[in-house]
N, CA, C and O of each residue as an XYZ file, in Angstrom:
284
protein
N     103.567     94.316    102.671
C     104.198     95.612    102.733
C     103.332     96.668    102.048
O     103.187     97.781    102.553
N     102.765     96.321    100.912
C     101.922     97.251    100.176
C     100.752     97.723    101.031
O     100.398     98.902    101.007
N     100.150     96.802    101.787
C      99.010     97.155    102.640
C      99.416     98.132    103.739
O      98.652     99.035    104.078
N     100.616     97.957    104.298
C     101.092     98.857    105.341
C     101.325    100.262    104.780
O     100.952    101.255    105.404
N     101.942    100.336    103.602
C     102.196    101.636    102.992
C     100.895    102.333    102.602
O     100.762    103.546    102.763
N      99.952    101.573    102.096
C      98.660    102.151    101.736
C      97.929    102.642    102.980
O      97.342    103.724    102.970
N      97.962    101.863    104.036
C      97.298    102.268    105.281
C      97.937    103.534    105.850
O      97.228    104.423    106.324
N      99.260    103.624    105.809
C      99.928    104.819    106.311
C      99.593    106.030    105.456
O      99.380    107.120    105.986
N      99.544    105.855    104.145
C      99.209    106.959    103.250
C      97.796    107.471    103.528
O      97.572    108.680    103.573
N      96.855    106.564    103.713
C      95.483    106.964    104.020
C      95.442    107.708    105.351
O      94.791    108.747    105.457
N      96.127    107.189    106.361
C      96.194    107.849    107.675
C      96.789    109.251    107.554
O      96.224    110.215    108.072
N      97.921    109.364    106.877
C      98.607    110.647    106.735
C      97.742    111.650    105.980
O      97.650    112.814    106.370
N      97.116    111.204    104.911
C      96.284    112.103    104.107
C      95.067    112.595    104.891
O      94.686    113.759    104.772
N      94.466    111.734    105.678
C      93.315    112.162    106.484
C      93.751    113.134    107.569
O      93.046    114.100    107.862
N      94.892    112.886    108.156
C      95.383    113.734    109.243
C      95.754    115.134    108.754
O      95.527    116.121    109.453
N      96.326    115.214    107.553
C      96.818    116.492    107.026
C      95.957    117.074    105.901
O      96.386    117.999    105.211
N      94.758    116.544    105.716
C      93.825    117.034    104.710
C      94.465    117.075    103.331
O      94.415    118.095    102.644
N      95.065    115.959    102.932
C      95.708    115.850    101.626
C      95.055    114.752    100.816
O      94.270    113.963    101.341
N      95.384    114.703     99.521
C      94.919    113.623     98.656
C      96.109    113.117     97.852
O      97.108    113.824     97.715
N      96.014    111.902     97.319
C      97.057    111.346     96.462
C      98.170    110.677     97.244
O      98.083    110.509     98.461
N      99.216    110.300     96.527
C     100.339    109.642     97.197
C     101.190    110.677     97.915
O     101.068    111.873     97.651
N     102.051    110.227     98.818
C     102.732    111.135     99.730
C     103.695    112.098     99.048
O     103.866    113.224     99.515
N     104.322    111.686     97.966
C     105.332    112.525     97.325
C     104.852    113.143     96.020
O     105.670    113.508     95.176
N     103.555    113.266     95.840
C     103.063    113.689     94.530
C     103.440    115.113     94.161
O     103.627    115.393     92.977
N     103.561    116.017     95.105
C     103.892    117.383     94.732
C     105.282    117.807     95.201
O     105.656    118.969     95.037
N     106.032    116.909     95.765
C     107.344    117.283     96.306
C     108.376    117.501     95.195
O     109.123    118.479     95.221
N     108.412    116.603     94.241
C     109.423    116.667     93.192
C     108.781    117.138     91.897
O     107.724    116.644     91.503
N     109.415    118.081     91.248
C     108.872    118.638     90.022
C     109.961    118.699     88.965
O     111.139    118.848     89.289
N     109.575    118.584     87.718
C     110.514    118.710     86.611
C     110.315    120.077     85.967
O     109.188    120.496     85.702
N     111.411    120.754     85.724
C     111.358    122.056     85.071
C     112.432    122.118     83.998
O     113.496    121.515     84.135
N     112.151    122.833     82.952
C     113.106    122.997     81.865
C     114.104    124.091     82.252
O     113.717    125.173     82.692
N     115.384    123.793     82.083
C     116.440    124.760     82.370
C     116.812    125.436     81.059
O     117.268    124.787     80.118
N     116.613    126.734     81.010
C     116.912    127.491     79.796
C     118.055    128.456     80.078
O     117.955    129.299     80.969
N     119.116    128.335     79.337
C     120.242    129.255     79.468
C     121.334    128.717     80.371
O     121.090    127.953     81.306
N     122.555    129.147     80.055
C     123.718    128.688     80.809
C     123.745    129.232     82.224
O     124.196    128.544     83.140
N     123.267    130.468     82.423
C     123.292    131.040     83.764
C     122.356    130.292     84.715
O     122.689    130.084     85.882
N     121.189    129.890     84.214
C     120.261    129.100     85.040
C     120.844    127.729     85.340
O     120.696    127.220     86.451
N     121.501    127.132     84.363
C     122.113    125.824     84.575
C     123.221    125.909     85.618
O     123.334    125.029     86.472
N     124.029    126.945     85.561
C     125.096    127.126     86.536
C     124.535    127.285     87.948
O     125.041    126.677     88.891
N     123.491    128.099     88.093
C     122.853    128.265     89.408
C     122.283    126.946     89.915
O     122.390    126.639     91.102
N     121.682    126.173     89.031
C     121.104    124.889     89.411
C     122.174    123.905     89.862
O     122.003    123.223     90.873
N     123.269    123.825     89.126
C     124.362    122.917     89.487
C     124.973    123.320     90.831
O     125.261    122.458     91.662
N     125.170    124.607     91.045
C     125.705    125.076     92.333
C     124.752    124.741     93.463
O     125.186    124.306     94.530
N     123.463    124.936     93.248
C     122.476    124.626     94.283
C     122.500    123.140     94.645
O     122.494    122.778     95.821
N     122.528    122.295     93.634
C     122.507    120.849     93.885
C     123.751    120.404     94.639
O     123.658    119.571     95.541
N     124.908    120.942     94.288
C     126.146    120.517     94.931
C     126.335    121.128     96.313
O     126.960    120.503     97.170
N     125.822    122.317     96.553
C     126.013    122.971     97.840
C     124.872    122.727     98.824
O     125.007    123.051    100.004
N     123.762    122.169     98.372
C     122.613    121.969     99.243
C     122.922    121.091    100.460
O     122.534    121.468    101.565
N     123.598    119.942    100.325
C     123.911    119.161    101.526
C     124.856    119.899    102.471
O     124.778    119.711    103.685
N     125.738    120.725    101.943
C     126.680    121.460    102.782
C     125.943    122.547    103.556
O     126.134    122.686    104.764
N     125.105    123.316    102.873
C     124.388    124.401    103.551
C     123.352    123.875    104.523
O     123.031    124.546    105.504
N     122.821    122.687    104.270
C     121.862    122.080    105.185
C     122.512    121.291    106.303
O     121.832    120.648    107.103
N     123.851    121.346    106.351
C     124.650    120.637    107.358
C     124.369    119.138    107.376
O     124.392    118.500    108.429
N     124.103    118.587    106.186
C     123.926    117.145    106.055
C     125.241    116.461    105.732
O     125.342    115.236    105.794
N     126.258    117.257    105.383
C     127.550    116.710    104.990
C     128.622    117.473    105.730
O     128.680    118.701    105.659
N     129.471    116.754    106.439
C     130.483    117.375    107.272
C     131.878    117.318    106.654
O     132.825    117.829    107.253
N     132.032    116.723    105.497
C     133.346    116.563    104.893
C     133.764    115.096    104.942
O     133.149    114.275    105.621
N     134.803    114.803    104.221
C     135.287    113.420    104.197
C     136.058    113.116    105.474
O     136.784    113.978    105.969
N     135.917    111.905    106.021
C     136.713    111.546    107.190
C     138.198    111.603    106.867
O     138.620    111.097    105.827
N     138.992    112.203    107.730
C     140.420    112.321    107.512
C     140.800    113.494    106.626
O     141.985    113.796    106.482
N     139.840    114.147    106.042
C     140.106    115.274    105.159
C     138.932    116.253    105.249
O     138.284    116.525    104.238
N     138.649    116.785    106.439
C     137.403    117.519    106.634
C     137.342    118.890    105.980
O     136.244    119.407    105.770
N     138.488    119.509    105.645
C     138.432    120.870    105.143
C     138.374    120.961    103.626
O     138.307    122.070    103.095
N     138.397    119.851    102.910
C     138.337    119.894    101.453
C     136.991    119.357    100.989
O     136.535    118.318    101.466
N     136.366    120.052    100.073
C     135.022    119.687     99.659
C     135.001    118.507     98.695
O     134.036    117.742     98.694
N     136.027    118.338     97.884
C     136.073    117.250     96.924
C     137.460    116.675     96.857
O     138.439    117.398     97.046
N     137.569    115.377     96.589
C     138.906    114.818     96.442
C     139.611    115.429     95.240
O     139.011    115.568     94.174
N     140.865    115.790     95.400
C     141.629    116.386     94.321
C     141.471    117.884     94.212
O     142.131    118.515     93.386
N     140.606    118.471     95.033
C     140.416    119.918     94.981
C     141.584    120.601     95.651
O     142.064    120.156     96.694
N     142.040    121.686     95.049
C     143.168    122.418     95.600
C     142.677    123.651     96.320
O     141.637    124.211     95.969
N     143.404    124.068     97.304
C     143.028    125.253     98.066
C     143.371    126.504     97.320
O     143.123    127.604     97.814
């Protein structure tokens, strides 16, 4: 398996003029300073699947975003 992943990484990097492993620059760590930044970050993380239409709601309860949430 390791050989297949390495071969694909080499192929992908040559094709797209990249270096390193495939996910090296995708994920980054940043320090969150202040409550307002933390609130924006939490909202972004929770709403991202909804805005990207990756989440359609719970089966049998499509109009509520979380169990126990009131309208």
